[in-house]
Structure formats: C-alpha cells, structure tokens
PyMOL CGO cylinders between C-alpha atoms (Angstrom):
from pymol import cmd
from pymol.cgo import CYLINDER

trace = [
    CYLINDER, 14.85, -21.44, 16.17, 17.75, -23.77, 17.76, 0.3, 1, 1, 1, 1, 1, 1,
    CYLINDER, 17.75, -23.77, 17.76, 19.53, -26.85, 16.29, 0.3, 1, 1, 1, 1, 1, 1,
    CYLINDER, 19.53, -26.85, 16.29, 17.98, -29.70, 17.99, 0.3, 1, 1, 1, 1, 1, 1,
    CYLINDER, 17.98, -29.70, 17.99, 20.72, -32.69, 18.25, 0.3, 1, 1, 1, 1, 1, 1,
    CYLINDER, 20.72, -32.69, 18.25, 24.09, -33.45, 16.98, 0.3, 1, 1, 1, 1, 1, 1,
    CYLINDER, 24.09, -33.45, 16.98, 27.36, -31.15, 16.56, 0.3, 1, 1, 1, 1, 1, 1,
    CYLINDER, 27.36, -31.15, 16.56, 25.56, -27.92, 16.50, 0.3, 1, 1, 1, 1, 1, 1,
    CYLINDER, 25.56, -27.92, 16.50, 22.88, -28.68, 19.42, 0.3, 1, 1, 1, 1, 1, 1,
    CYLINDER, 22.88, -28.68, 19.42, 21.55, -25.87, 20.71, 0.3, 1, 1, 1, 1, 1, 1,
    CYLINDER, 21.55, -25.87, 20.71, 22.79, -23.58, 18.40, 0.3, 1, 1, 1, 1, 1, 1,
    CYLINDER, 22.79, -23.58, 18.40, 20.71, -20.62, 17.43, 0.3, 1, 1, 1, 1, 1, 1,
    CYLINDER, 20.71, -20.62, 17.43, 19.69, -20.49, 13.64, 0.3, 1, 1, 1, 1, 1, 1,
    CYLINDER, 19.69, -20.49, 13.64, 18.15, -16.68, 12.11, 0.3, 1, 1, 1, 1, 1, 1,
    CYLINDER, 18.15, -16.68, 12.11, 14.68, -17.22, 10.89, 0.3, 1, 1, 1, 1, 1, 1,
    CYLINDER, 14.68, -17.22, 10.89, 14.16, -14.60, 7.39, 0.3, 1, 1, 1, 1, 1, 1,
    CYLINDER, 14.16, -14.60, 7.39, 13.15, -11.56, 8.53, 0.3, 1, 1, 1, 1, 1, 1,
    CYLINDER, 13.15, -11.56, 8.53, 9.56, -10.72, 7.23, 0.3, 1, 1, 1, 1, 1, 1,
    CYLINDER, 9.56, -10.72, 7.23, 6.23, -13.06, 6.86, 0.3, 1, 1, 1, 1, 1, 1,
    CYLINDER, 6.23, -13.06, 6.86, 7.27, -14.49, 3.50, 0.3, 1, 1, 1, 1, 1, 1,
    CYLINDER, 7.27, -14.49, 3.50, 8.80, -17.27, 4.92, 0.3, 1, 1, 1, 1, 1, 1,
    CYLINDER, 8.80, -17.27, 4.92, 7.26, -19.94, 7.19, 0.3, 1, 1, 1, 1, 1, 1,
    CYLINDER, 7.26, -19.94, 7.19, 9.72, -21.80, 9.31, 0.3, 1, 1, 1, 1, 1, 1,
    CYLINDER, 9.72, -21.80, 9.31, 9.23, -25.53, 10.27, 0.3, 1, 1, 1, 1, 1, 1,
    CYLINDER, 9.23, -25.53, 10.27, 9.07, -25.62, 13.91, 0.3, 1, 1, 1, 1, 1, 1,
    CYLINDER, 9.07, -25.62, 13.91, 11.50, -26.96, 15.97, 0.3, 1, 1, 1, 1, 1, 1,
    CYLINDER, 11.50, -26.96, 15.97, 8.86, -29.71, 17.50, 0.3, 1, 1, 1, 1, 1, 1,
    CYLINDER, 8.86, -29.71, 17.50, 8.22, -30.57, 13.64, 0.3, 1, 1, 1, 1, 1, 1,
    CYLINDER, 8.22, -30.57, 13.64, 11.74, -30.47, 12.66, 0.3, 1, 1, 1, 1, 1, 1,
    CYLINDER, 11.74, -30.47, 12.66, 12.30, -32.70, 15.62, 0.3, 1, 1, 1, 1, 1, 1,
    CYLINDER, 12.30, -32.70, 15.62, 10.13, -35.48, 14.48, 0.3, 1, 1, 1, 1, 1, 1,
    CYLINDER, 10.13, -35.48, 14.48, 11.07, -35.40, 11.03, 0.3, 1, 1, 1, 1, 1, 1,
    CYLINDER, 11.07, -35.40, 11.03, 14.63, -36.37, 12.41, 0.3, 1, 1, 1, 1, 1, 1,
    CYLINDER, 14.63, -36.37, 12.41, 13.68, -38.95, 14.44, 0.3, 1, 1, 1, 1, 1, 1,
    CYLINDER, 13.68, -38.95, 14.44, 11.65, -40.78, 11.48, 0.3, 1, 1, 1, 1, 1, 1,
    CYLINDER, 11.65, -40.78, 11.48, 14.72, -40.15, 8.85, 0.3, 1, 1, 1, 1, 1, 1,
    CYLINDER, 14.72, -40.15, 8.85, 17.63, -40.41, 11.26, 0.3, 1, 1, 1, 1, 1, 1,
    CYLINDER, 17.63, -40.41, 11.26, 18.28, -39.41, 13.75, 0.3, 1, 1, 1, 1, 1, 1,
    CYLINDER, 18.28, -39.41, 13.75, 22.11, -39.61, 12.86, 0.3, 1, 1, 1, 1, 1, 1,
    CYLINDER, 22.11, -39.61, 12.86, 23.52, -39.85, 9.13, 0.3, 1, 1, 1, 1, 1, 1,
    CYLINDER, 23.52, -39.85, 9.13, 26.75, -41.16, 8.38, 0.3, 1, 1, 1, 1, 1, 1,
    CYLINDER, 26.75, -41.16, 8.38, 27.45, -39.01, 5.22, 0.3, 1, 1, 1, 1, 1, 1,
    CYLINDER, 27.45, -39.01, 5.22, 24.63, -38.55, 2.20, 0.3, 1, 1, 1, 1, 1, 1,
    CYLINDER, 24.63, -38.55, 2.20, 24.14, -35.43, 0.39, 0.3, 1, 1, 1, 1, 1, 1,
    CYLINDER, 24.14, -35.43, 0.39, 21.08, -33.37, 0.81, 0.3, 1, 1, 1, 1, 1, 1,
    CYLINDER, 21.08, -33.37, 0.81, 18.84, -31.22, -1.16, 0.3, 1, 1, 1, 1, 1, 1,
    CYLINDER, 18.84, -31.22, -1.16, 16.67, -28.40, 0.13, 0.3, 1, 1, 1, 1, 1, 1,
    CYLINDER, 16.67, -28.40, 0.13, 14.42, -26.63, -2.64, 0.3, 1, 1, 1, 1, 1, 1,
    CYLINDER, 14.42, -26.63, -2.64, 12.79, -24.34, -0.38, 0.3, 1, 1, 1, 1, 1, 1,
    CYLINDER, 12.79, -24.34, -0.38, 15.70, -23.40, 2.10, 0.3, 1, 1, 1, 1, 1, 1,
    CYLINDER, 15.70, -23.40, 2.10, 13.81, -20.83, 4.15, 0.3, 1, 1, 1, 1, 1, 1,
    CYLINDER, 13.81, -20.83, 4.15, 16.44, -20.30, 6.91, 0.3, 1, 1, 1, 1, 1, 1,
    CYLINDER, 16.44, -20.30, 6.91, 18.36, -23.34, 6.01, 0.3, 1, 1, 1, 1, 1, 1,
    CYLINDER, 18.36, -23.34, 6.01, 17.40, -25.11, 9.40, 0.3, 1, 1, 1, 1, 1, 1,
    CYLINDER, 17.40, -25.11, 9.40, 16.65, -28.43, 7.99, 0.3, 1, 1, 1, 1, 1, 1,
    CYLINDER, 16.65, -28.43, 7.99, 19.59, -28.53, 6.12, 0.3, 1, 1, 1, 1, 1, 1,
    CYLINDER, 19.59, -28.53, 6.12, 21.80, -27.13, 9.21, 0.3, 1, 1, 1, 1, 1, 1,
    CYLINDER, 21.80, -27.13, 9.21, 19.74, -29.87, 11.57, 0.3, 1, 1, 1, 1, 1, 1,
    CYLINDER, 19.74, -29.87, 11.57, 20.88, -32.72, 8.83, 0.3, 1, 1, 1, 1, 1, 1,
    CYLINDER, 20.88, -32.72, 8.83, 25.06, -31.20, 8.81, 0.3, 1, 1, 1, 1, 1, 1,
    CYLINDER, 25.06, -31.20, 8.81, 24.39, -31.13, 12.79, 0.3, 1, 1, 1, 1, 1, 1,
    CYLINDER, 24.39, -31.13, 12.79, 23.41, -35.00, 12.47, 0.3, 1, 1, 1, 1, 1, 1,
    CYLINDER, 23.41, -35.00, 12.47, 26.46, -36.13, 10.50, 0.3, 1, 1, 1, 1, 1, 1,
    CYLINDER, 26.46, -36.13, 10.50, 25.25, -35.47, 6.40, 0.3, 1, 1, 1, 1, 1, 1,
    CYLINDER, 25.25, -35.47, 6.40, 28.63, -34.79, 4.39, 0.3, 1, 1, 1, 1, 1, 1,
    CYLINDER, 28.63, -34.79, 4.39, 27.36, -32.18, 1.70, 0.3, 1, 1, 1, 1, 1, 1,
    CYLINDER, 27.36, -32.18, 1.70, 24.16, -30.19, 0.82, 0.3, 1, 1, 1, 1, 1, 1,
    CYLINDER, 24.16, -30.19, 0.82, 22.55, -28.20, -1.61, 0.3, 1, 1, 1, 1, 1, 1,
    CYLINDER, 22.55, -28.20, -1.61, 19.75, -25.31, -0.38, 0.3, 1, 1, 1, 1, 1, 1,
    CYLINDER, 19.75, -25.31, -0.38, 18.06, -23.43, -3.02, 0.3, 1, 1, 1, 1, 1, 1,
    CYLINDER, 18.06, -23.43, -3.02, 15.68, -20.33, -2.48, 0.3, 1, 1, 1, 1, 1, 1,
    CYLINDER, 15.68, -20.33, -2.48, 14.17, -17.95, -4.58, 0.3, 1, 1, 1, 1, 1, 1,
    CYLINDER, 14.17, -17.95, -4.58, 13.83, -15.18, -2.35, 0.3, 1, 1, 1, 1, 1, 1,
    CYLINDER, 13.83, -15.18, -2.35, 16.74, -13.01, -1.62, 0.3, 1, 1, 1, 1, 1, 1,
    CYLINDER, 16.74, -13.01, -1.62, 16.54, -12.57, 1.84, 0.3, 1, 1, 1, 1, 1, 1,
    CYLINDER, 16.54, -12.57, 1.84, 16.20, -16.05, 2.73, 0.3, 1, 1, 1, 1, 1, 1,
    CYLINDER, 16.20, -16.05, 2.73, 19.50, -16.83, 0.64, 0.3, 1, 1, 1, 1, 1, 1,
    CYLINDER, 19.50, -16.83, 0.64, 21.12, -14.11, 2.61, 0.3, 1, 1, 1, 1, 1, 1,
    CYLINDER, 21.12, -14.11, 2.61, 19.69, -15.74, 5.99, 0.3, 1, 1, 1, 1, 1, 1,
    CYLINDER, 19.69, -15.74, 5.99, 20.87, -19.28, 4.65, 0.3, 1, 1, 1, 1, 1, 1,
    CYLINDER, 20.87, -19.28, 4.65, 24.43, -17.99, 3.94, 0.3, 1, 1, 1, 1, 1, 1,
    CYLINDER, 24.43, -17.99, 3.94, 24.52, -16.14, 7.66, 0.3, 1, 1, 1, 1, 1, 1,
    CYLINDER, 24.52, -16.14, 7.66, 23.35, -19.08, 9.52, 0.3, 1, 1, 1, 1, 1, 1,
    CYLINDER, 23.35, -19.08, 9.52, 25.86, -21.15, 7.59, 0.3, 1, 1, 1, 1, 1, 1,
    CYLINDER, 25.86, -21.15, 7.59, 29.00, -18.87, 8.13, 0.3, 1, 1, 1, 1, 1, 1,
    CYLINDER, 29.00, -18.87, 8.13, 27.99, -18.51, 12.05, 0.3, 1, 1, 1, 1, 1, 1,
    CYLINDER, 27.99, -18.51, 12.05, 28.74, -22.60, 12.11, 0.3, 1, 1, 1, 1, 1, 1,
    CYLINDER, 28.74, -22.60, 12.11, 31.45, -22.55, 9.59, 0.3, 1, 1, 1, 1, 1, 1,
    CYLINDER, 31.45, -22.55, 9.59, 29.39, -24.90, 7.24, 0.3, 1, 1, 1, 1, 1, 1,
    CYLINDER, 29.39, -24.90, 7.24, 30.34, -22.62, 3.80, 0.3, 1, 1, 1, 1, 1, 1,
    CYLINDER, 30.34, -22.62, 3.80, 32.78, -25.65, 2.43, 0.3, 1, 1, 1, 1, 1, 1,
    CYLINDER, 32.78, -25.65, 2.43, 29.88, -28.08, 2.67, 0.3, 1, 1, 1, 1, 1, 1,
    CYLINDER, 29.88, -28.08, 2.67, 27.01, -26.38, 1.64, 0.3, 1, 1, 1, 1, 1, 1,
    CYLINDER, 27.01, -26.38, 1.64, 26.01, -24.83, -1.64, 0.3, 1, 1, 1, 1, 1, 1,
    CYLINDER, 26.01, -24.83, -1.64, 23.36, -21.79, -1.94, 0.3, 1, 1, 1, 1, 1, 1,
    CYLINDER, 23.36, -21.79, -1.94, 21.74, -20.97, -4.73, 0.3, 1, 1, 1, 1, 1, 1,
    CYLINDER, 21.74, -20.97, -4.73, 19.13, -18.02, -5.62, 0.3, 1, 1, 1, 1, 1, 1,
    CYLINDER, 19.13, -18.02, -5.62, 16.66, -19.86, -7.92, 0.3, 1, 1, 1, 1, 1, 1,
    CYLINDER, 16.66, -19.86, -7.92, 12.97, -21.34, -8.30, 0.3, 1, 1, 1, 1, 1, 1,
    CYLINDER, 12.97, -21.34, -8.30, 13.06, -24.84, -7.44, 0.3, 1, 1, 1, 1, 1, 1,
    CYLINDER, 13.06, -24.84, -7.44, 12.40, -25.90, -11.34, 0.3, 1, 1, 1, 1, 1, 1,
    CYLINDER, 12.40, -25.90, -11.34, 15.15, -24.04, -12.62, 0.3, 1, 1, 1, 1, 1, 1,
    CYLINDER, 15.15, -24.04, -12.62, 17.05, -25.40, -10.00, 0.3, 1, 1, 1, 1, 1, 1,
    CYLINDER, 17.05, -25.40, -10.00, 16.05, -29.35, -10.63, 0.3, 1, 1, 1, 1, 1, 1,
    CYLINDER, 16.05, -29.35, -10.63, 16.97, -28.45, -14.61, 0.3, 1, 1, 1, 1, 1, 1,
    CYLINDER, 16.97, -28.45, -14.61, 20.55, -27.23, -13.40, 0.3, 1, 1, 1, 1, 1, 1,
    CYLINDER, 20.55, -27.23, -13.40, 21.22, -30.15, -10.98, 0.3, 1, 1, 1, 1, 1, 1,
    CYLINDER, 21.22, -30.15, -10.98, 20.11, -32.77, -13.72, 0.3, 1, 1, 1, 1, 1, 1,
    CYLINDER, 20.11, -32.77, -13.72, 23.33, -31.33, -15.70, 0.3, 1, 1, 1, 1, 1, 1,
    CYLINDER, 23.33, -31.33, -15.70, 25.68, -32.07, -12.71, 0.3, 1, 1, 1, 1, 1, 1,
    CYLINDER, 25.68, -32.07, -12.71, 25.09, -35.15, -12.34, 0.3, 1, 1, 1, 1, 1, 1,
    CYLINDER, 25.09, -35.15, -12.34, 24.36, -35.35, -8.49, 0.3, 1, 1, 1, 1, 1, 1,
    CYLINDER, 24.36, -35.35, -8.49, 22.48, -38.00, -6.73, 0.3, 1, 1, 1, 1, 1, 1,
    CYLINDER, 22.48, -38.00, -6.73, 20.80, -37.37, -3.68, 0.3, 1, 1, 1, 1, 1, 1,
    CYLINDER, 20.80, -37.37, -3.68, 20.25, -39.22, -0.17, 0.3, 1, 1, 1, 1, 1, 1,
    CYLINDER, 20.25, -39.22, -0.17, 17.96, -36.74, 1.42, 0.3, 1, 1, 1, 1, 1, 1,
    CYLINDER, 17.96, -36.74, 1.42, 15.67, -34.70, -0.23, 0.3, 1, 1, 1, 1, 1, 1,
    CYLINDER, 15.67, -34.70, -0.23, 13.62, -31.83, 1.67, 0.3, 1, 1, 1, 1, 1, 1,
    CYLINDER, 13.62, -31.83, 1.67, 10.40, -30.12, 0.03, 0.3, 1, 1, 1, 1, 1, 1,
    CYLINDER, 10.40, -30.12, 0.03, 8.41, -27.47, 1.97, 0.3, 1, 1, 1, 1, 1, 1,
    CYLINDER, 8.41, -27.47, 1.97, 6.96, -25.08, -0.51, 0.3, 1, 1, 1, 1, 1, 1,
    CYLINDER, 6.96, -25.08, -0.51, 4.69, -22.23, 0.23, 0.3, 1, 1, 1, 1, 1, 1,
    CYLINDER, 4.69, -22.23, 0.23, 1.34, -24.17, 0.40, 0.3, 1, 1, 1, 1, 1, 1,
    CYLINDER, 1.34, -24.17, 0.40, -0.70, -22.34, -2.27, 0.3, 1, 1, 1, 1, 1, 1,
    CYLINDER, -0.70, -22.34, -2.27, 2.13, -23.26, -4.63, 0.3, 1, 1, 1, 1, 1, 1,
    CYLINDER, 2.13, -23.26, -4.63, 3.15, -26.74, -4.10, 0.3, 1, 1, 1, 1, 1, 1,
    CYLINDER, 3.15, -26.74, -4.10, 4.48, -28.80, -7.04, 0.3, 1, 1, 1, 1, 1, 1,
    CYLINDER, 4.48, -28.80, -7.04, 5.53, -31.64, -4.74, 0.3, 1, 1, 1, 1, 1, 1,
    CYLINDER, 5.53, -31.64, -4.74, 4.04, -34.71, -7.21, 0.3, 1, 1, 1, 1, 1, 1,
    CYLINDER, 4.04, -34.71, -7.21, 5.94, -32.84, -10.24, 0.3, 1, 1, 1, 1, 1, 1,
    CYLINDER, 5.94, -32.84, -10.24, 9.37, -32.45, -8.26, 0.3, 1, 1, 1, 1, 1, 1,
    CYLINDER, 9.37, -32.45, -8.26, 9.31, -36.16, -7.04, 0.3, 1, 1, 1, 1, 1, 1,
    CYLINDER, 9.31, -36.16, -7.04, 8.49, -37.22, -10.65, 0.3, 1, 1, 1, 1, 1, 1,
    CYLINDER, 8.49, -37.22, -10.65, 11.28, -35.00, -11.95, 0.3, 1, 1, 1, 1, 1, 1,
    CYLINDER, 11.28, -35.00, -11.95, 13.97, -36.31, -9.27, 0.3, 1, 1, 1, 1, 1, 1,
    CYLINDER, 13.97, -36.31, -9.27, 13.35, -39.68, -9.91, 0.3, 1, 1, 1, 1, 1, 1,
    CYLINDER, 13.35, -39.68, -9.91, 12.78, -39.58, -13.86, 0.3, 1, 1, 1, 1, 1, 1,
    CYLINDER, 12.78, -39.58, -13.86, 16.41, -37.67, -14.02, 0.3, 1, 1, 1, 1, 1, 1,
    CYLINDER, 16.41, -37.67, -14.02, 17.95, -39.84, -11.98, 0.3, 1, 1, 1, 1, 1, 1,
    CYLINDER, 17.95, -39.84, -11.98, 18.76, -37.39, -9.24, 0.3, 1, 1, 1, 1, 1, 1,
    CYLINDER, 18.76, -37.39, -9.24, 17.99, -40.22, -6.10, 0.3, 1, 1, 1, 1, 1, 1,
    CYLINDER, 17.99, -40.22, -6.10, 19.88, -42.35, -4.56, 0.3, 1, 1, 1, 1, 1, 1,
    CYLINDER, 19.88, -42.35, -4.56, 18.16, -45.89, -4.53, 0.3, 1, 1, 1, 1, 1, 1,
    CYLINDER, 18.16, -45.89, -4.53, 17.28, -45.60, -0.91, 0.3, 1, 1, 1, 1, 1, 1,
    CYLINDER, 17.28, -45.60, -0.91, 16.97, -41.66, -0.86, 0.3, 1, 1, 1, 1, 1, 1,
    CYLINDER, 16.97, -41.66, -0.86, 14.27, -40.11, 1.60, 0.3, 1, 1, 1, 1, 1, 1,
    CYLINDER, 14.27, -40.11, 1.60, 11.94, -37.35, 0.30, 0.3, 1, 1, 1, 1, 1, 1,
    CYLINDER, 11.94, -37.35, 0.30, 10.53, -35.38, 3.07, 0.3, 1, 1, 1, 1, 1, 1,
    CYLINDER, 10.53, -35.38, 3.07, 7.54, -33.09, 2.20, 0.3, 1, 1, 1, 1, 1, 1,
    CYLINDER, 7.54, -33.09, 2.20, 5.87, -30.30, 4.70, 0.3, 1, 1, 1, 1, 1, 1,
    CYLINDER, 5.87, -30.30, 4.70, 2.54, -29.39, 3.20, 0.3, 1, 1, 1, 1, 1, 1,
    CYLINDER, 2.54, -29.39, 3.20, -0.84, -28.23, 4.11, 0.3, 1, 1, 1, 1, 1, 1,
    CYLINDER, -0.84, -28.23, 4.11, -2.89, -30.71, 6.07, 0.3, 1, 1, 1, 1, 1, 1,
    CYLINDER, -2.89, -30.71, 6.07, -5.86, -30.58, 3.63, 0.3, 1, 1, 1, 1, 1, 1,
    CYLINDER, -5.86, -30.58, 3.63, -3.30, -31.82, 0.74, 0.3, 1, 1, 1, 1, 1, 1,
    CYLINDER, -3.30, -31.82, 0.74, -3.52, -35.53, 0.17, 0.3, 1, 1, 1, 1, 1, 1,
    CYLINDER, -3.52, -35.53, 0.17, -0.54, -36.68, -1.61, 0.3, 1, 1, 1, 1, 1, 1,
    CYLINDER, -0.54, -36.68, -1.61, -0.46, -40.35, -3.13, 0.3, 1, 1, 1, 1, 1, 1,
    CYLINDER, -0.46, -40.35, -3.13, 0.67, -43.45, -1.61, 0.3, 1, 1, 1, 1, 1, 1,
    CYLINDER, 0.67, -43.45, -1.61, 3.34, -43.71, -4.72, 0.3, 1, 1, 1, 1, 1, 1,
    CYLINDER, 3.34, -43.71, -4.72, 4.80, -41.32, -6.91, 0.3, 1, 1, 1, 1, 1, 1,
    CYLINDER, 4.80, -41.32, -6.91, 7.01, -42.45, -9.44, 0.3, 1, 1, 1, 1, 1, 1,
    CYLINDER, 7.01, -42.45, -9.44, 8.06, -45.53, -7.49, 0.3, 1, 1, 1, 1, 1, 1,
    CYLINDER, 8.06, -45.53, -7.49, 8.62, -43.28, -4.34, 0.3, 1, 1, 1, 1, 1, 1,
    CYLINDER, 8.62, -43.28, -4.34, 6.64, -45.11, -1.85, 0.3, 1, 1, 1, 1, 1, 1,
    CYLINDER, 6.64, -45.11, -1.85, 4.91, -43.47, 1.34, 0.3, 1, 1, 1, 1, 1, 1,
    CYLINDER, 4.91, -43.47, 1.34, 7.23, -44.17, 4.34, 0.3, 1, 1, 1, 1, 1, 1,
    CYLINDER, 7.23, -44.17, 4.34, 4.90, -41.82, 6.76, 0.3, 1, 1, 1, 1, 1, 1,
    CYLINDER, 4.90, -41.82, 6.76, 2.37, -39.22, 7.02, 0.3, 1, 1, 1, 1, 1, 1,
    CYLINDER, 2.37, -39.22, 7.02, 1.72, -37.27, 10.28, 0.3, 1, 1, 1, 1, 1, 1,
    CYLINDER, 1.72, -37.27, 10.28, -0.53, -34.50, 10.59, 0.3, 1, 1, 1, 1, 1, 1,
    CYLINDER, -0.53, -34.50, 10.59, 1.16, -32.05, 13.30, 0.3, 1, 1, 1, 1, 1, 1,
    CYLINDER, 1.16, -32.05, 13.30, -2.04, -29.59, 13.65, 0.3, 1, 1, 1, 1, 1, 1,
    CYLINDER, -2.04, -29.59, 13.65, -5.38, -28.42, 11.43, 0.3, 1, 1, 1, 1, 1, 1,
    CYLINDER, -5.38, -28.42, 11.43, -2.58, -26.58, 8.92, 0.3, 1, 1, 1, 1, 1, 1,
    CYLINDER, -2.58, -26.58, 8.92, 0.57, -28.48, 8.77, 0.3, 1, 1, 1, 1, 1, 1,
    CYLINDER, 0.57, -28.48, 8.77, 1.08, -32.20, 7.82, 0.3, 1, 1, 1, 1, 1, 1,
    CYLINDER, 1.08, -32.20, 7.82, 4.81, -34.30, 6.57, 0.3, 1, 1, 1, 1, 1, 1,
    CYLINDER, 4.81, -34.30, 6.57, 4.80, -37.13, 4.28, 0.3, 1, 1, 1, 1, 1, 1,
    CYLINDER, 4.80, -37.13, 4.28, 7.85, -38.63, 3.87, 0.3, 1, 1, 1, 1, 1, 1,
    CYLINDER, 7.85, -38.63, 3.87, 8.55, -41.00, 0.78, 0.3, 1, 1, 1, 1, 1, 1,
    CYLINDER, 8.55, -41.00, 0.78, 11.30, -43.75, -0.26, 0.3, 1, 1, 1, 1, 1, 1,
    CYLINDER, 11.30, -43.75, -0.26, 12.90, -44.17, -3.41, 0.3, 1, 1, 1, 1, 1, 1,
    CYLINDER, 12.90, -44.17, -3.41, 12.35, -47.76, -3.70, 0.3, 1, 1, 1, 1, 1, 1,
    CYLINDER, 12.35, -47.76, -3.70, 14.38, -49.91, -6.61, 0.3, 1, 1, 1, 1, 1, 1,
    CYLINDER, 14.38, -49.91, -6.61, 12.30, -52.48, -8.37, 0.3, 1, 1, 1, 1, 1, 1,
    CYLINDER, 12.30, -52.48, -8.37, 11.51, -55.57, -6.47, 0.3, 1, 1, 1, 1, 1, 1,
    CYLINDER, 11.51, -55.57, -6.47, 12.33, -54.47, -2.98, 0.3, 1, 1, 1, 1, 1, 1,
    CYLINDER, 12.33, -54.47, -2.98, 9.79, -54.39, -0.35, 0.3, 1, 1, 1, 1, 1, 1,
    CYLINDER, 9.79, -54.39, -0.35, 9.59, -51.49, 2.45, 0.3, 1, 1, 1, 1, 1, 1,
    CYLINDER, 9.59, -51.49, 2.45, 9.83, -52.93, 6.04, 0.3, 1, 1, 1, 1, 1, 1,
    CYLINDER, 9.83, -52.93, 6.04, 9.29, -50.66, 8.97, 0.3, 1, 1, 1, 1, 1, 1,
]
cmd.load_cgo(trace, "trace")
C-alpha cells in the first residue's frame, strides 16, 4: 500500500500481518479522499477501526492536523505505530488498543470534537448506525463533520442517521460500498 497524495505521496505503508484485517484498497482510498477532500486545512480525525492506519495517514498527508486511531487487534496497533514512526507522525496521532464502543465512551470524557470520522468495521460486526448515533448524541462531531463508512455492499444504510445526512454512496465491487455522511446543523440544506 502506498500513500496516494500530499506530503507523504508515494511512501509505502505496511499492512497488518495475517488475514484478520481487510485493508481499504488504494483505489477506494483515493476515491474517498477525492470526495471528502482532496486536501485539508487542519481538523482532527477519528478512525475507530484503524487497521494499518492508512486512512489516517492519507488524511495527515493531505493536511489534517491531528488524529486518534483505535483498533482492538494488537497486531494492528503495532502496525499503526510502526507506520506512524516511519513517517514521524507520532506527535500528531494518538493510537489506542480498544474496542470501538469503549473507545467512544473514553473519548466522550475528553470532550474532543472530530472533523472527520472513519468507520471501516469488520463487515459482519458492523455497528455503523449505533456508532454514528453515539458520536452525534455525545457531541463528538464538529458542526460540518464528515463520516466515512466502508461496509458490505449488501448493507443498505439509511439516508439520515441522528441528523447526519448521506452525502454520497458508492459501490465499488460486489462486496464493498462506501457511504459518506455529513453532520448537518438544524435548518441548513445540503448543497453538492
């Protein structure tokens, strides 16, 4: 895997060893960032299912200021830390080994607001709707935050979740789809 654009363009990122983690392909990652970016002027991101950390690193490469990455798998956490170390990003990215729900409860206590959230859970264990509801109800989202979800192509997510509105839905192949939501404040309309 390679970083596609920005400060670390062309740099390699290690994948998590074994078959327990399904990495986001370079093609899908590029498509996601073309939709939500492609470049950023700061902002804080949260990746609840970090894997190799490639989505977060791509965001940092394109201008995000800070990030928090969570993964429950010790091999994934080790890989994320190695990738961050290689690119000298340790001072801008915090990494924690935890499951998504415990991580969200801990983040609520820190009162952090996220500009970008990446939810790419194991397809069979997805809790995307509940996680978005938790983020919204606990005021963990900036007013115009963007939430990127990668999920099984067979899963049909609603047009709105807790006031977050579907901005874009793309199916990439027979197994993978991406649905992107934006946190809309009361009374505003979405313009594409």
